[in-house]
C-alpha positions in Angstrom: 10.0 -30.4 8.3 9.6 -33.9 6.9 8.0 -34.1 3.5 4.3 -35.0 4.0 2.8 -37.7 1.7 1.2 -36.3 -1.4 -2.5 -37.0 -1.9 -3.6 -39.2 -4.8 -4.6 -36.9 -7.6 -7.4 -37.6 -10.1 -5.6 -35.3 -12.6 -5.2 -37.9 -15.3 -8.7 -39.3 -14.8 -10.3 -35.9 -15.2 -7.5 -33.6 -16.5 -7.7 -29.9 -16.5 -7.1 -28.7 -20.0 -3.6 -27.1 -20.5 -3.7 -25.7 -24.0 -0.8 -26.3 -26.2 0.9 -22.9 -26.6 2.8 -23.9 -29.8 5.4 -25.8 -27.9 7.3 -28.9 -28.7 5.8 -32.2 -27.9 8.3 -32.9 -25.1 7.6 -29.6 -23.4 3.9 -30.2 -23.7 4.1 -33.6 -22.1 6.3 -32.1 -19.3 3.6 -29.4 -18.8 1.0 -32.1 -18.3 3.0 -33.8 -15.6 3.9 -30.5 -14.0 0.1 -29.8 -14.0 -0.4 -33.1 -12.1 2.3 -32.1 -9.6 0.8 -28.6 -9.2 -2.6 -30.2 -8.3 -1.0 -32.6 -5.8 0.8 -29.8 -4.1 -2.3 -27.6 -4.0 -4.2 -30.6 -2.5 -1.6 -30.9 0.2 -1.6 -27.2 1.0 -5.4 -27.3 1.5 -5.2 -30.6 3.4 -2.6 -29.0 5.8 -4.8 -26.0 6.1 -2.1 -23.7 4.9 -4.6 -22.3 2.3 -8.4 -22.1 2.2 -11.0 -21.3 -0.4 -11.1 -17.7 0.8 -7.4 -17.2 0.3 -6.2 -14.6 -2.2 -3.7 -15.8 -4.8 -1.4 -14.4 -7.4 0.6 -16.0 -10.2 3.9 -14.3 -11.1 4.8 -15.2 -14.6 1.4 -16.4 -15.8 2.3 -16.9 -19.5 -1.0 -17.7 -21.3 -2.8 -18.4 -18.0 -3.2 -22.2 -18.1 -1.6 -22.9 -14.7 -3.2 -19.8 -13.3 -6.5 -21.4 -14.2 -5.5 -24.6 -12.4 -5.0 -22.7 -9.1 -8.1 -20.6 -9.7 -10.2 -23.7 -9.3 -9.3 -23.8 -5.6 -10.3 -20.3 -4.6 -13.6 -18.3 -4.3 -11.9 -14.9 -4.7 -10.5 -13.7 -8.0 -7.0 -14.9 -8.7 -4.5 -12.4 -10.2 -1.9 -13.2 -12.9 1.0 -11.0 -14.2 3.5 -11.4 -17.0 6.0 -9.2 -18.8 5.0 -10.6 -22.2 2.1 -8.6 -23.6 1.2 -11.3 -26.2 0.9 -13.9 -23.5 -1.3 -11.6 -21.4 -3.5 -11.1 -24.4 -4.0 -14.8 -24.7 -4.6 -15.2 -21.0 -7.3 -12.5 -21.0 -9.0 -14.1 -24.0 -8.8 -17.6 -22.5 -9.7 -16.9 -18.9 -11.7 -13.7 -18.7 -12.7 -14.4 -15.1 -9.1 -13.9 -13.9 -7.4 -10.5 -13.5 -4.3 -10.3 -15.6 -1.8 -7.5 -15.8 1.1 -6.9 -18.2 4.1 -6.1 -15.9 7.5 -7.2 -14.8 7.4 -8.8 -11.4 9.8 -6.3 -9.9 7.8 -3.4 -11.2 4.3 -4.7 -10.3 2.6 -2.3 -7.8 -0.4 -3.2 -5.7 -1.7 -2.5 -2.2 -3.1 -6.0 -2.1 -1.5 -8.7 0.0 -1.9 -12.4 -0.8 -2.1 -15.7 1.1 -0.6 -17.5 -1.8 2.0 -16.6 -4.4 3.0 -18.9 -7.3 6.1 -18.3 -9.4 7.0 -21.2 -11.7 10.1 -21.2 -14.0 10.4 -17.4 -14.0 13.0 -16.2 -11.6 16.0 -17.5 -13.6 14.9 -15.3 -16.6 14.9 -12.1 -14.5 17.9 -9.9 -14.6 17.7 -9.3 -10.8 16.6 -12.4 -9.0 17.0 -10.8 -5.6 14.5 -8.1 -6.5 12.0 -10.8 -7.5 12.4 -12.6 -4.2 12.0 -9.4 -2.3 8.8 -8.7 -4.3 7.4 -12.1 -3.5 7.9 -11.4 0.2 6.3 -8.0 0.0 3.2 -9.5 -1.8 2.6 -12.2 0.9 0.6 -11.7 4.0 2.2 -12.7 7.3 2.4 -16.5 7.4 1.4 -16.6 3.7 2.9 -19.4 1.5 4.5 -19.4 -2.0 5.1 -22.2 -4.5 8.3 -21.7 -6.4 9.9 -23.7 -9.2 13.2 -23.1 -10.9 15.5 -25.1 -13.2 18.1 -27.2 -11.3 21.5 -27.3 -13.0 22.3 -30.6 -11.3 19.7 -32.3 -13.4 21.4 -34.9 -15.7 20.0 -33.3 -18.8 21.1 -29.8 -17.9 24.5 -30.9 -16.5 25.4 -32.9 -19.6 24.3 -30.1 -21.9 26.4 -27.6 -19.9 29.5 -29.8 -20.1 29.1 -30.5 -23.8 28.6 -26.8 -24.5 31.8 -25.9 -22.6 33.7 -28.6 -24.5 32.5 -27.1 -27.8 30.7 -30.3 -28.8 27.3 -28.7 -28.9 26.0 -25.1 -29.0 23.4 -24.3 -26.3 21.2 -21.2 -26.8 21.7 -18.3 -24.5 18.1 -18.6 -23.2 18.7 -22.2 -22.3 21.9 -21.4 -20.5 19.8 -19.5 -18.0 18.7 -22.9 -16.8 22.2 -23.6 -15.6 22.3 -20.7 -13.1 21.1 -22.5 -9.9 21.5 -25.8 -8.2 18.7 -27.0 -5.9 20.9 -25.9 -3.0 21.3 -22.4 -4.5 17.5 -22.2 -4.9 16.9 -23.1 -1.2 19.6 -20.6 -0.1 18.1 -17.8 -2.2 14.9 -18.0 -0.2 16.4 -18.8 3.2 18.7 -15.8 3.0 15.5 -13.7 2.5 13.9 -15.0 5.7 11.6 -17.6 4.2 10.9 -21.0 5.9 11.2 -24.0 3.6 8.1 -26.2 4.2 8.4 -28.7 1.4 10.6 -29.6 -1.6 10.0 -31.9 -4.6 10.4 -31.8 -8.3 9.8 -33.4 -11.7 11.7 -34.9 -14.6 14.9 -36.8 -14.0 15.9 -38.0 -17.5 13.2 -37.6 -20.1 14.1 -35.4 -23.1 12.6 -34.9 -26.5 11.2 -38.0 -28.1 11.5 -40.0 -24.9 8.7 -37.8 -23.6 6.3 -39.6 -26.0 6.6 -42.9 -24.1 3.9 -43.3 -21.4 5.8 -46.0 -19.7 9.0 -43.9 -19.4 6.8 -41.0 -18.3 5.4 -43.0 -15.4 8.9 -44.3 -14.4 10.2 -40.7 -14.6 7.3 -39.5 -12.5 7.9 -42.0 -9.7 11.6 -41.6 -9.7 11.0 -37.9 -9.2 9.1 -38.7 -6.0 12.1 -40.4 -4.3 13.4 -37.7 -1.8 17.0 -38.2 -2.9 16.1 -37.9 -6.6 14.3 -34.6 -6.1 17.8 -33.0 -5.9 18.4 -34.0 -9.5 15.0 -33.1 -11.0 14.9 -30.7 -13.9 12.0 -28.7 -12.3 12.8 -28.2 -8.6 9.8 -27.1 -6.5 9.8 -25.6 -3.0 6.9 -24.4 -0.8 8.0 -21.5 1.4 6.4 -19.6 4.2 6.7 -15.9 5.1 7.6 -15.9 8.8 8.6 -12.6 10.4 10.1 -14.4 13.3 13.0 -15.8 11.2 
């Protein structure tokens, strides 16, 4: 499927608040741009009639709930969020009392509900059994339901250079950061295709911006538009795919 054009978002004109969760400035700037990307993808899913206001949605790995609130604006029915970190769930419940939140690992979450939309952003690489998480995503989706997945892409220049320098002993990369070196964009696509998902769309954000560079609005805009070039999506730090549960595959 050819990538459809993204709709023009008014996110920076009327931004949805994404509270700073005691993160570094570069991470917070990235979250703002990822929020913009999330809204553009959601606009597209509604424009293509893959989702409707009556759809049921769940966010796997909700953290403190800020992105869960972004998607909650699109739906009439209550949105659900789950996270393994009890402290994050406490913040989410306090910040967004109208959303249902549960403290659980994705693999261990049990419900009889089925969802039209599953969101799982920057979570799977942190799970000990990624295959179980993908199977859980499939089990939570209704037939022909769609999911939005993002995972770190080890082919991103920032990650690739850090990985090389760490192996050469020139820098020391934390173990939790090394989890971001597990998958290339090809590995991410294969992970879901092997579990009978159809890939509908792929995109990403952040080619080169790191640390203090994130403070530059000009570089931020250049980075944003570079990420929109189809070829460059393969080198984005945050690689996104929209997938569909199709029992005919």
